[in-house]
C-alpha positions as CSV (number, residue, x, y, z in Angstrom):
1,M,26.7,-42.3,-62.9
2,A,28.5,-44.3,-60.2
3,D,30.5,-42.7,-57.4
4,V,34.0,-43.0,-55.9
5,T,34.3,-44.0,-52.3
6,L,37.3,-42.8,-50.2
7,V,38.0,-46.0,-48.3
8,S,41.0,-44.6,-46.3
9,H,42.9,-41.4,-46.2
10,P,46.3,-40.1,-44.8
11,D,46.7,-38.7,-41.3
12,L,46.0,-35.0,-40.8
13,H,49.8,-34.6,-40.1
14,A,52.2,-37.0,-41.8
15,L,55.8,-37.3,-43.1
16,T,56.2,-37.5,-46.9
17,K,58.4,-40.6,-46.9
18,G,57.2,-43.5,-44.8
19,G,54.4,-41.6,-43.2
20,R,50.8,-42.4,-43.3
21,M,50.0,-40.7,-46.7
22,D,48.1,-43.4,-48.6
23,F,44.7,-42.7,-50.2
24,Q,42.6,-45.8,-51.0
25,F,39.7,-45.2,-53.5
26,E,37.0,-47.6,-54.7
27,G,35.0,-46.9,-57.8
28,A,31.7,-48.6,-58.6
29,G,31.3,-47.6,-62.2
30,Q,33.8,-49.8,-64.0
31,F,31.0,-52.0,-65.5
32,I,28.4,-50.7,-68.0
33,T,26.5,-53.9,-67.5
34,Q,27.2,-56.6,-65.0
35,G,26.5,-59.4,-67.4
36,A,24.3,-62.5,-66.7
37,K,25.0,-65.8,-65.0
38,A,24.0,-68.8,-67.1
39,Q,21.5,-71.3,-65.8
40,A,20.9,-74.9,-67.0
41,V,18.5,-77.6,-65.9
42,L,19.1,-81.3,-66.3
43,F,15.6,-83.0,-66.6
44,F,15.1,-86.7,-65.9
45,S,12.4,-88.3,-68.0
46,S,13.0,-92.0,-67.3
47,A,15.2,-94.4,-65.5
48,I,19.0,-94.1,-65.8
49,P,20.5,-97.4,-66.9
50,D,23.9,-98.7,-65.8
51,G,26.6,-97.5,-68.2
52,F,24.7,-94.5,-69.5
53,T,27.1,-91.6,-70.5
54,L,26.3,-87.9,-70.6
55,N,28.7,-85.3,-72.0
56,L,28.4,-81.7,-70.7
57,R,30.3,-78.8,-72.4
58,W,31.1,-75.3,-71.2
59,N,33.9,-72.8,-71.2
60,G,35.7,-74.7,-74.0
61,K,35.9,-78.1,-72.1
62,T,33.8,-81.3,-72.1
63,V,33.1,-83.3,-69.0
64,Q,31.8,-86.8,-69.2
65,L,29.4,-88.2,-66.6
66,V,29.1,-92.0,-66.3
67,F,26.2,-93.6,-64.4
68,R,26.8,-97.0,-62.7
69,T,25.0,-99.3,-60.4
70,S,28.1,-99.3,-58.2
71,P,30.1,-96.1,-59.0
72,T,33.8,-96.3,-58.3
73,Q,35.5,-93.6,-60.3
74,V,35.4,-89.9,-59.6
75,N,33.3,-89.2,-62.7
76,E,30.8,-92.1,-62.0
77,F,27.4,-91.5,-60.5
78,P,24.7,-93.8,-59.3
79,S,22.1,-95.0,-61.8
80,G,18.4,-95.1,-60.8
81,N,14.8,-94.8,-61.7
82,G,14.9,-91.1,-62.5
83,L,12.2,-90.2,-59.9
84,S,12.2,-87.3,-57.4
85,A,13.9,-89.3,-54.6
86,Y,16.6,-90.4,-56.9
87,V,17.2,-86.9,-58.2
88,D,17.5,-85.6,-54.6
89,Q,20.2,-88.1,-54.0
90,L,22.0,-87.3,-57.3
91,V,22.1,-83.6,-56.4
92,E,24.5,-84.3,-53.6
93,W,26.8,-86.3,-55.9
94,L,26.9,-83.6,-58.6
95,A,27.4,-80.8,-56.1
96,G,30.6,-82.5,-54.8
97,Y,32.0,-83.2,-58.3
98,Y,34.9,-80.7,-58.6
99,P,34.6,-79.8,-62.4
100,L,31.0,-78.8,-61.7
101,K,31.5,-77.4,-58.2
102,K,34.3,-75.1,-59.5
103,D,32.1,-73.2,-62.0
104,F,28.4,-73.9,-60.9
105,V,26.2,-74.0,-57.9
106,V,24.3,-77.3,-58.0
107,T,20.8,-77.3,-56.5
108,R,17.5,-79.2,-56.8
109,Y,15.2,-77.8,-59.5
110,D,11.6,-76.8,-58.5
111,P,10.2,-80.1,-57.2
112,T,6.7,-79.2,-58.6
113,Q,8.1,-79.5,-62.1
114,L,9.7,-82.5,-63.7
115,P,12.6,-84.0,-61.7
116,G,15.7,-82.0,-62.5
117,V,19.0,-80.5,-61.3
118,L,19.6,-76.7,-61.6
119,L,23.2,-75.6,-62.4
120,T,23.8,-71.8,-61.9
121,A,27.1,-70.3,-63.0
122,R,29.2,-68.7,-60.3
123,Q,30.2,-65.8,-62.5
124,P,28.6,-64.1,-65.6
125,G,29.7,-64.8,-69.1
126,T,28.7,-66.7,-72.3
127,A,31.5,-69.2,-71.6
128,F,29.3,-70.8,-68.9
129,N,26.3,-71.6,-71.2
130,L,25.9,-75.4,-70.7
131,S,25.3,-77.7,-73.7
132,V,25.2,-81.5,-74.4
133,P,27.2,-82.2,-77.6
134,N,25.9,-85.2,-79.7
135,P,23.1,-86.2,-77.3
136,P,22.2,-90.0,-77.6
137,V,18.8,-90.9,-79.2
138,G,16.2,-91.4,-76.5
139,S,18.4,-90.0,-73.8
140,P,16.7,-90.2,-70.3
141,I,18.4,-86.8,-69.5
142,T,17.6,-83.6,-71.4
143,I,19.0,-80.1,-70.9
144,A,17.2,-76.7,-70.9
145,N,18.8,-73.2,-70.6
146,P,16.3,-70.9,-69.0
147,V,18.9,-68.2,-68.6
148,S,21.7,-67.6,-71.1
149,G,25.0,-66.2,-69.8
150,A,26.1,-62.8,-70.9
151,D,29.6,-61.2,-70.6
152,P,29.8,-58.0,-68.5
153,I,30.6,-54.8,-70.4
154,K,33.5,-53.0,-68.8
155,R,34.6,-49.4,-69.4
156,I,37.9,-49.1,-71.2
157,K,40.8,-48.0,-68.8
158,Y,38.5,-47.4,-65.9
159,S,40.5,-45.3,-63.5
160,I,40.3,-43.0,-60.5
161,Y,41.4,-39.5,-61.7
162,T,43.4,-37.7,-59.0
163,E,44.5,-34.1,-58.6
164,V,46.9,-32.9,-55.9
165,Y,46.9,-29.2,-54.9
166,L,49.8,-27.9,-52.9
167,Q,49.8,-24.7,-50.8
168,T,51.9,-21.9,-52.4
169,P,54.4,-20.1,-50.2
170,G,53.5,-16.8,-48.7
171,N,49.8,-17.5,-47.7
172,D,47.9,-19.3,-45.0
173,G,46.2,-21.7,-47.3
174,S,42.7,-20.6,-46.3
175,D,41.5,-20.1,-49.9
176,L,41.3,-23.5,-51.7
177,D,41.3,-21.8,-55.1
178,A,43.7,-18.9,-54.7
179,H,46.3,-20.3,-52.3
180,Y,47.0,-23.7,-53.9
181,Q,48.6,-24.8,-57.1
182,L,48.0,-28.0,-59.1
183,V,51.1,-30.2,-58.8
184,Y,49.7,-33.6,-60.0
185,A,46.9,-34.7,-62.3
186,N,46.7,-38.2,-63.6
187,P,44.2,-41.2,-63.9
188,N,45.2,-44.4,-62.0
189,E,43.7,-47.6,-63.3
190,T,41.7,-49.6,-60.8
191,D,42.2,-53.3,-60.0
192,S,39.6,-55.9,-60.8
193,D,37.5,-54.8,-57.8
194,G,37.6,-51.1,-58.7
195,G,40.2,-50.2,-56.1
196,V,43.2,-47.8,-56.3
197,R,45.9,-47.2,-53.7
198,F,47.6,-43.8,-54.1
199,N,50.5,-42.5,-52.1
200,V,50.6,-38.7,-52.2
201,G,53.8,-38.4,-50.1
202,N,56.0,-39.5,-53.1
203,I,54.6,-36.6,-55.1
204,L,54.9,-33.9,-52.4
205,H,58.4,-34.9,-51.2
206,S,60.1,-33.3,-54.2
207,F,58.3,-30.0,-53.6
208,L,59.5,-29.6,-50.0
209,T,62.9,-28.2,-49.0
210,P,64.7,-27.8,-45.6
211,D,64.2,-24.8,-43.4
212,W,67.5,-23.6,-41.9
213,P,67.6,-21.3,-38.8
214,A,69.4,-18.0,-38.8
215,W,72.8,-19.1,-37.6
216,G,74.0,-15.7,-36.4
217,F,70.7,-14.4,-35.0
218,L,68.6,-15.3,-31.9
219,N,65.3,-15.5,-33.6
220,P,62.8,-18.4,-33.8
221,S,62.3,-19.7,-37.3
222,G,59.3,-21.5,-38.8
223,G,59.0,-24.1,-41.5
224,P,57.4,-22.6,-44.6
225,N,59.5,-24.8,-46.9
226,S,59.5,-28.2,-45.1
227,H,55.8,-28.0,-44.3
228,R,53.0,-27.3,-46.7
229,K,49.2,-27.9,-46.7
230,Y,47.6,-29.9,-49.5
231,Y,44.3,-31.4,-50.6
232,V,43.2,-34.0,-53.2
233,A,40.4,-33.9,-55.7
234,Y,39.2,-37.2,-57.2
235,G,36.6,-38.8,-59.4
236,E,36.0,-41.5,-62.0
237,A,37.7,-41.6,-65.4
238,W,37.6,-44.0,-68.4
239,G,37.9,-44.4,-72.1
240,S,40.4,-43.4,-74.7
241,P,40.6,-40.4,-75.0
242,I,40.0,-40.1,-71.3
243,Q,36.7,-39.0,-69.9
244,I,36.6,-37.5,-66.4
245,G,33.5,-37.5,-64.2
246,R,32.5,-35.3,-61.4
247,L,35.4,-34.5,-58.9
248,K,35.1,-34.3,-55.1
249,R,37.6,-32.5,-52.8
250,D,39.1,-34.2,-49.7
251,S,40.0,-32.3,-46.5
252,V,43.0,-30.0,-46.2
253,R,46.0,-32.0,-44.7
254,H,49.6,-31.2,-43.7
255,A,52.7,-32.7,-45.3
256,Y,56.1,-32.5,-43.6
257,L,59.5,-33.2,-45.2
258,G,60.9,-36.3,-43.6
259,G,60.6,-40.1,-43.4
260,A,61.1,-43.3,-41.5
261,D,63.3,-46.3,-41.9
262,F,62.2,-49.6,-43.5
263,R,60.8,-51.2,-40.4
264,H,58.8,-48.1,-39.2
265,R,57.3,-47.3,-42.6
266,S,56.0,-50.8,-43.1
267,S,52.4,-51.8,-42.5
268,S,50.3,-48.6,-41.9
269,G,53.4,-46.3,-41.8
270,Y,55.0,-44.0,-39.3
271,F,52.8,-42.0,-36.8
272,L,54.0,-38.4,-36.6
273,N,51.4,-37.8,-33.8
274,R,53.7,-39.6,-31.3
275,F,55.4,-36.2,-30.9
276,D,52.1,-34.5,-30.0
277,S,51.0,-35.9,-26.6
278,S,49.0,-34.6,-23.8
279,A,49.5,-31.1,-22.4
280,G,52.9,-30.7,-20.9
281,E,54.3,-33.7,-22.7
282,N,54.7,-32.6,-26.3
283,K,58.0,-33.6,-27.8
284,A,60.5,-31.8,-30.0
285,L,61.1,-33.3,-33.4
286,R,64.4,-35.1,-32.5
287,F,65.6,-38.5,-31.4
288,G,67.5,-39.5,-28.3
289,S,67.3,-38.7,-24.6
290,Q,65.9,-35.5,-23.1
291,T,69.3,-35.0,-21.3
292,R,72.4,-34.1,-23.2
293,Y,76.0,-33.3,-22.2
294,V,77.2,-30.3,-24.2
295,L,80.1,-27.9,-24.5
296,P,79.4,-24.2,-23.6
297,D,79.8,-23.2,-27.3
298,E,78.0,-26.2,-28.8
299,P,74.9,-25.2,-30.8
300,Q,71.6,-26.8,-30.0
301,F,68.1,-26.5,-31.6
302,L,64.6,-27.6,-30.7
303,T,61.8,-27.8,-33.3
304,F,58.2,-28.3,-32.3
305,V,55.0,-28.7,-34.5
306,N,51.5,-27.8,-33.6
307,Q,49.3,-30.8,-34.3
308,R,46.4,-29.4,-32.2
309,P,43.2,-28.2,-33.9
310,T,43.6,-24.7,-32.6
311,V,46.3,-21.9,-32.7
312,L,48.8,-21.9,-29.9
313,S,48.8,-18.3,-28.5
314,N,51.4,-16.7,-26.3
315,L,53.9,-19.6,-26.5
316,K,57.0,-18.9,-24.4
317,L,60.4,-20.6,-24.1
318,V,61.2,-20.9,-20.4
319,C,64.9,-21.5,-19.4
320,T,65.9,-22.7,-15.9
321,L,69.6,-22.2,-14.9
322,T,71.2,-24.3,-12.2
323,F,74.5,-23.0,-10.7
324,S,77.3,-24.8,-8.9
325,D,75.9,-23.7,-5.5
326,N,72.5,-25.3,-6.5
327,S,70.8,-21.9,-6.8
328,I,68.3,-21.6,-9.6
329,Q,67.4,-18.7,-12.0
330,V,64.4,-18.8,-14.3
331,F,63.7,-16.5,-17.2
332,D,61.5,-16.4,-20.3
333,D,62.6,-13.3,-22.2
334,S,65.1,-14.8,-24.6
335,Y,62.4,-14.9,-27.3
336,A,59.3,-12.9,-27.6
337,P,56.0,-14.8,-27.1
338,Q,55.0,-16.7,-30.2
339,N,51.7,-17.6,-31.9
340,L,51.9,-21.0,-33.6
341,P,49.2,-21.7,-36.2
342,V,47.8,-25.2,-36.7
343,G,50.2,-27.6,-38.3
344,E,53.1,-25.0,-38.3
345,K,56.7,-25.6,-37.1
346,I,58.8,-23.4,-34.8
347,C,62.5,-23.8,-34.2
348,F,64.4,-22.3,-31.2
349,A,68.2,-22.1,-30.8
350,V,68.8,-23.3,-27.3
351,G,72.6,-23.6,-27.0
352,A,74.3,-22.0,-24.0
353,T,76.1,-19.5,-26.2
354,Q,73.1,-19.0,-28.4
355,L,71.0,-18.1,-25.3
356,N,73.8,-15.9,-24.0
357,L,73.7,-17.6,-20.6
358,A,77.2,-16.4,-19.6
359,T,75.9,-12.9,-19.0
360,R,73.0,-14.2,-17.0
361,A,75.2,-16.3,-14.7
362,G,77.2,-13.2,-13.5
363,N,79.8,-14.3,-11.0
364,K,78.3,-17.7,-10.5
365,V,79.3,-20.9,-12.3
366,L,76.6,-22.4,-14.5
367,K,76.6,-26.2,-14.4
368,E,73.4,-27.0,-16.2
369,Y,70.2,-25.6,-17.7
370,S,66.8,-26.8,-19.0
371,V,64.3,-25.4,-21.5
372,K,60.6,-26.0,-22.1
373,L,57.6,-24.4,-23.8
374,V,54.8,-23.0,-21.8
375,I,51.5,-21.3,-22.4
376,G,50.6,-19.0,-19.6
377,V,51.4,-20.9,-16.5
378,D,50.9,-24.4,-18.0
379,D,53.7,-26.5,-19.5
380,W,53.1,-27.3,-23.1
381,S,56.2,-29.4,-23.9
382,L,58.6,-31.7,-22.1
383,S,61.6,-30.2,-20.3
384,Y,64.9,-30.7,-22.2
385,R,68.0,-30.7,-20.0
386,Y,71.6,-29.7,-21.0
387,I,74.5,-30.4,-18.7
388,L,77.6,-28.4,-19.4
389,N,80.9,-30.1,-20.0
390,A,83.6,-27.9,-18.4
391,N,86.4,-30.2,-19.3
392,Y,88.7,-28.8,-22.1
393,Q,88.0,-30.6,-25.3
394,P,90.6,-29.9,-28.0
395,Y,89.8,-30.0,-31.8
396,T,86.1,-29.9,-31.4
397,R,84.0,-29.8,-34.6
398,H,80.3,-28.9,-34.7
399,F,78.1,-30.4,-37.4
400,V,74.6,-29.5,-38.4
401,Y,72.3,-31.8,-40.5
402,L,68.7,-32.4,-41.5
403,N,67.4,-35.3,-39.4
404,S,64.9,-37.8,-40.6
405,L,62.0,-35.8,-39.1
406,G,62.9,-32.9,-41.4
407,V,64.4,-30.5,-38.8
408,V,67.8,-29.2,-38.0
409,E,70.0,-31.2,-35.5
410,T,73.5,-30.9,-34.3
411,L,76.4,-33.2,-33.4
412,T,80.0,-32.6,-32.1
413,T,83.2,-34.6,-32.5
414,Y,86.3,-34.4,-30.3
415,G,90.0,-35.1,-30.8
416,K,92.5,-34.7,-33.6
417,G,91.4,-35.2,-37.2
418,S,93.4,-36.0,-40.3
419,H,93.4,-33.5,-43.2
420,E,94.0,-34.3,-46.8
421,L,93.8,-32.3,-50.0
422,S,92.4,-33.7,-53.3
423,L,93.7,-32.0,-56.4
424,F,91.5,-31.8,-59.5
425,F,92.8,-30.7,-63.0
426,E,92.7,-31.6,-66.6
427,Q,95.7,-32.0,-68.8
428,A,96.0,-31.6,-72.6
429,E,98.9,-31.9,-75.0
430,R,99.5,-28.9,-77.3
431,Y,101.2,-28.4,-80.6
432,L,104.6,-26.6,-80.3
433,P,105.8,-24.5,-83.3
434,I,109.4,-24.5,-84.5
435,H,111.7,-22.5,-82.3
436,Y,109.3,-22.9,-79.3
437,Q,110.2,-21.5,-75.9
438,V,111.2,-24.0,-73.3
439,Q,108.9,-22.5,-70.7
440,D,105.9,-23.2,-72.9
441,G,106.0,-26.9,-72.1
442,Q,104.4,-29.8,-74.0
443,F,101.3,-30.1,-71.8
444,V,98.9,-27.7,-70.3
445,N,97.0,-28.0,-67.0
446,Y,93.6,-26.4,-66.8
447,D,90.5,-26.5,-64.5
448,L,92.7,-26.7,-61.5
449,S,91.0,-26.8,-58.1
450,L,91.4,-28.2,-54.5
451,Q,89.0,-30.0,-52.3
452,Q,89.5,-30.6,-48.6
453,Q,89.0,-34.0,-47.0
454,V,89.0,-34.7,-43.3
455,T,88.9,-37.9,-41.2
456,V,87.4,-37.5,-37.7
457,A,86.2,-39.7,-34.8
458,T,83.0,-39.3,-32.8
459,G,84.7,-40.2,-29.5
460,F,83.4,-42.9,-27.2
461,W,79.8,-42.8,-26.1
462,P,77.1,-45.2,-24.9
463,E,75.4,-47.1,-27.7
464,A,72.2,-45.1,-27.5
465,V,74.1,-41.8,-28.1
466,V,76.3,-43.1,-31.0
467,Q,73.2,-44.5,-32.8
468,T,72.1,-40.9,-33.5
469,W,75.1,-40.7,-35.9
470,N,73.3,-43.1,-38.1
471,D,70.8,-40.4,-38.9
472,F,73.7,-38.0,-39.7
473,Y,75.3,-40.5,-42.2
474,R,72.1,-40.9,-44.2
475,S,71.1,-37.2,-44.2
476,P,71.1,-35.5,-47.6
477,F,72.0,-32.1,-46.0
478,R,75.1,-31.9,-43.8
479,F,77.1,-28.9,-42.7
480,R,80.2,-28.0,-40.7
481,L,79.7,-24.9,-38.5
482,V,82.7,-22.7,-38.8
483,D,82.7,-19.1,-37.5
484,G,78.9,-18.8,-37.8
485,Q,78.9,-20.2,-41.4
486,A,77.4,-23.6,-42.4
487,L,79.8,-25.1,-44.8
488,P,78.3,-28.0,-46.9
489,I,80.0,-31.4,-46.4
490,G,79.5,-34.9,-47.7
491,V,80.4,-38.2,-46.0
492,V,82.7,-40.2,-48.3
493,S,83.3,-43.3,-46.1
494,K,81.6,-46.3,-47.7
495,S,82.0,-48.5,-44.5
496,I,82.0,-47.3,-40.9
497,K,82.9,-49.7,-38.2
498,Q,80.5,-49.5,-35.3
499,A,81.4,-51.9,-32.5
500,K,82.0,-55.5,-31.4
501,D,79.7,-57.6,-29.3
502,G,80.2,-57.0,-25.6
503,D,81.5,-53.5,-25.9
504,T,80.2,-50.9,-23.4
505,L,81.5,-47.8,-25.2
506,F,81.1,-47.1,-28.9
507,G,82.7,-44.8,-31.4
508,H,82.8,-44.2,-35.1
509,Q,85.4,-42.9,-37.5
510,F,84.5,-41.5,-40.8
511,E,85.7,-39.2,-43.6
512,Y,84.0,-36.2,-45.1
513,V,84.7,-33.7,-47.8
514,Y,83.6,-30.1,-48.3
515,L,81.1,-30.0,-51.2
516,Y,82.9,-27.2,-53.1
517,K,86.2,-26.8,-54.9
518,D,88.6,-23.8,-54.5
519,D,89.8,-22.5,-57.9
520,F,91.8,-19.8,-56.2
521,Y,93.5,-19.1,-52.8
522,T,92.9,-15.8,-50.9
523,G,94.9,-16.5,-47.7
524,Q,93.8,-15.3,-44.3
525,E,91.2,-12.7,-43.8
526,S,93.5,-10.5,-41.7
527,D,97.0,-9.4,-42.6
528,E,99.9,-11.2,-41.0
529,I,101.6,-9.4,-38.1
530,G,105.4,-9.2,-38.1
531,D,108.0,-10.8,-40.3
532,G,107.8,-14.4,-41.3
533,T,109.8,-16.8,-39.1
534,P,112.9,-18.5,-40.6
535,P,112.8,-22.2,-41.6
536,L,114.2,-24.9,-39.3
537,N,118.1,-25.0,-39.3
538,F,118.3,-21.7,-41.1
539,K,121.8,-20.3,-41.5
540,M,122.2,-16.7,-42.7
541,M,124.8,-16.0,-45.5
542,G,126.2,-13.0,-43.7
543,G,125.4,-9.7,-42.0
544,T,122.7,-9.0,-39.5
545,V,119.0,-9.6,-40.0
546,V,116.4,-8.3,-37.6
547,I,113.3,-10.4,-37.3
548,N,110.3,-9.0,-35.4
549,Q,108.8,-11.7,-33.1
550,P,105.4,-12.8,-34.2
551,T,102.5,-13.0,-31.8
552,V,102.4,-16.5,-30.3
553,T,99.1,-18.0,-29.3
554,R,99.4,-21.1,-27.3
555,N,96.8,-23.9,-27.8
556,I,98.0,-25.9,-24.8
557,D,96.5,-25.4,-21.4
558,D,99.6,-24.9,-19.1
559,T,97.5,-25.7,-16.0
560,V,97.3,-29.3,-17.0
561,P,100.5,-31.3,-16.0
562,N,102.4,-33.0,-18.7
563,V,102.0,-36.3,-17.0
564,V,98.2,-36.0,-17.3
565,R,98.4,-35.3,-21.0
566,A,99.8,-38.8,-21.5
567,I,96.8,-40.5,-19.9
568,T,94.8,-42.5,-22.4
569,P,91.2,-43.8,-22.1
570,D,92.6,-47.3,-21.7
571,D,94.5,-46.1,-18.6
572,I,91.4,-44.7,-17.1
573,N,89.4,-47.9,-17.8
574,A,92.2,-50.0,-16.1
575,W,92.2,-47.7,-13.1
576,T,88.5,-47.9,-12.8
577,Q,88.5,-51.7,-12.9
578,A,91.3,-51.8,-10.3
579,A,89.4,-49.5,-8.0
580,L,86.4,-51.7,-8.1
581,R,88.3,-54.7,-6.9
582,P,88.0,-55.4,-3.1
583,N,91.1,-55.4,-0.8
584,P,92.2,-59.1,-0.2
585,Q,93.6,-58.2,3.2
586,N,90.1,-57.2,4.4
587,L,88.6,-60.5,3.3
588,G,90.6,-62.9,5.5
589,F,92.6,-64.4,2.7
590,L,95.8,-66.2,3.3
591,T,98.8,-63.9,3.1
592,Q,102.5,-64.5,2.7
593,G,103.2,-63.8,6.3
594,T,100.6,-66.3,7.7
595,G,101.5,-68.8,5.1
596,N,105.2,-68.9,6.2
597,T,104.2,-69.9,9.7
598,L,102.0,-72.7,8.5
599,Y,104.0,-74.3,5.8
600,R,107.7,-75.0,5.3
601,Q,109.2,-73.0,2.5
602,K,111.0,-74.6,-0.4
603,T,114.3,-72.9,0.6
604,Q,114.2,-74.2,4.2
605,L,116.3,-77.4,4.4
606,I,115.2,-80.4,6.5
607,D,117.7,-81.4,9.3
608,W,117.6,-85.1,10.0
609,L,118.5,-85.1,13.7
610,A,116.5,-82.0,14.6
611,D,113.4,-82.6,12.5
612,V,113.2,-86.3,12.0
613,G,115.6,-88.3,14.2
614,G,114.2,-87.1,17.5
615,K,110.6,-87.7,16.8
616,P,108.6,-90.6,18.4
617,T,107.9,-93.6,16.2
618,T,105.9,-96.1,18.5
619,R,102.7,-96.0,20.5
620,D,104.5,-96.2,23.7
621,Q,106.7,-93.2,22.7
622,L,103.7,-91.3,21.8
623,G,101.9,-92.1,25.1
624,I,98.8,-93.8,23.6
625,A,99.6,-97.4,24.5
626,E,96.3,-97.7,26.4
627,L,94.2,-96.9,23.3
628,A,92.9,-99.9,21.4
629,T,93.8,-100.3,17.8
630,K,91.2,-100.9,15.1
631,P,91.6,-104.8,15.1
632,E,91.6,-104.8,18.9
633,A,88.4,-102.7,18.9
634,L,86.7,-105.0,16.5
635,Q,87.6,-108.1,18.5
636,L,86.4,-106.5,21.7
637,I,83.0,-105.8,20.2
638,F,82.7,-109.3,18.9
639,N,83.6,-110.8,22.2
640,S,81.0,-108.8,24.1
641,L,78.2,-108.6,21.6
642,S,78.8,-111.7,19.4
643,V,78.6,-109.4,16.3
644,K,81.3,-108.4,13.8
645,P,80.7,-104.7,13.0
646,K,81.8,-102.9,9.9
647,L,83.3,-99.6,10.8
648,S,82.7,-96.7,8.3
649,S,82.4,-92.9,8.4
650,W,79.0,-91.1,8.4
651,T,78.0,-87.7,7.0
652,T,74.8,-87.0,9.0
653,A,74.5,-85.2,12.3
654,Q,73.4,-88.4,14.1
655,E,75.9,-91.1,14.7
656,P,74.7,-94.5,13.4
657,S,73.8,-97.1,16.0
């Protein structure tokens, strides 16, 4: 029995969508018999006269060969004496004739025998048995078929039977029989060469689900749902009903929930191992810069995966705090040391509030911090830096989503949003009896519910930062973090404007809705304090009403002057551009004061007697009577040198002679 060859296999660690998860098999048993290639010999027994015609037939077509003393057409060949030298020459003609060259290999038959030409079919089959229909009497060319062609016998529905086994939750996947379940079993028919390409990622993707951290607890979380081990068993299969041969098992591999875009999944696929570099340079499963500017209460998460062949033991998260006085504090006791098995994920919450950095700062002002993973005294990962934004940002909204690498990621928007309620209900008309009550009404509303819709903006950022929102828009799992709860949302904007060419700052605006409907209203969680305030322009009918003052909580920072609140980003950009311009007074430019001394102003009138009448108008009055004029100078040169020069200006440093 033939065997199946595993030509190529997926990476040991790969994403399910767009990752390198292709198996390529090649089976060698699709043919029971390979068939036989037909052979025919054209023997020459005498001279070939001019005009002799020979018909050859194979594969349902007839080709006519015409022999001429001087061949001119494509199907004409030279006539001759039929001896060995002539046959040697004719072989070259027949080998270049396309109808024969396409289906046969033309060579010289054994020279020790009668002069002849051997035609061997290029592929097996009875269709290539050569014959001469209606041979002429006394033909100088005869045909013999030493080998008859035979068709290959191919197995019906020859396939590569494939089984996919996925690790079941709650075990380490060490037992290939007890710790795995069969999730796919199907034969895949081969191509004409016996090959099959099989992508296991499309099958495993539907079995993986996201892993969400514990929002309210400082505890590292793993990835038992978004990462699973698997292996593939494969073998030959054919026939109807299907017959399956001996199966072989491939190595155990790791599948991770996630994928890549169209460009990165093309060709061989997306390499997940780019996040597993040399020691001290392993990367978290996230996109963007290693440095982020965050609010003190902004949640942050870092997820790492162990793609090393051994277990990572005593893995610690080290945090380095930098205060306003440039002093530094280092600690590693936020999380207990962790052991990370091969292929497993681990997620750390690393926000300033999540790490409770305010208590560690004491009386100092924390301006930034960085985190990294270490084993012993050696760095295992890159250092991720977080610079705290101390500026008050009103109307912040924190979002959590599943990024394309299959791990949790966060984003924050600033500024006012726009809220809108969508009402959902059904209405039916009902039959009213005689003497109905007016409050019954003719129509009935049922299945009433509300859904909240919000329009927000990302704020202005550099292009590299705003591009990370593209991952948020395409994510199938998005949440709004509110009071430690992750409320599911969905983006409803069909078109999101990005930027114009030449812009330096970029921002997006989009709409989202909460992915649930409220059938009832329960109000606030706590009881209202005091009596309700009266409406605007309320006027009491009479008597005295005592209203307890409610507790007022201001949402405006009184330390900020009102004139500053009116400053817009456009004002700041205009001031920045103005500050970058140089001072013209320091560059020696002409000013209004110096210009007034050099040029007459339009408002200054000309006095004839003072400005014009008293001015000299002749050479004698100007005191230059002794200077020669241009005609006098030319005449003087001519009289002394007998040449008539042509006076002109020059531009070089040397005066022309």
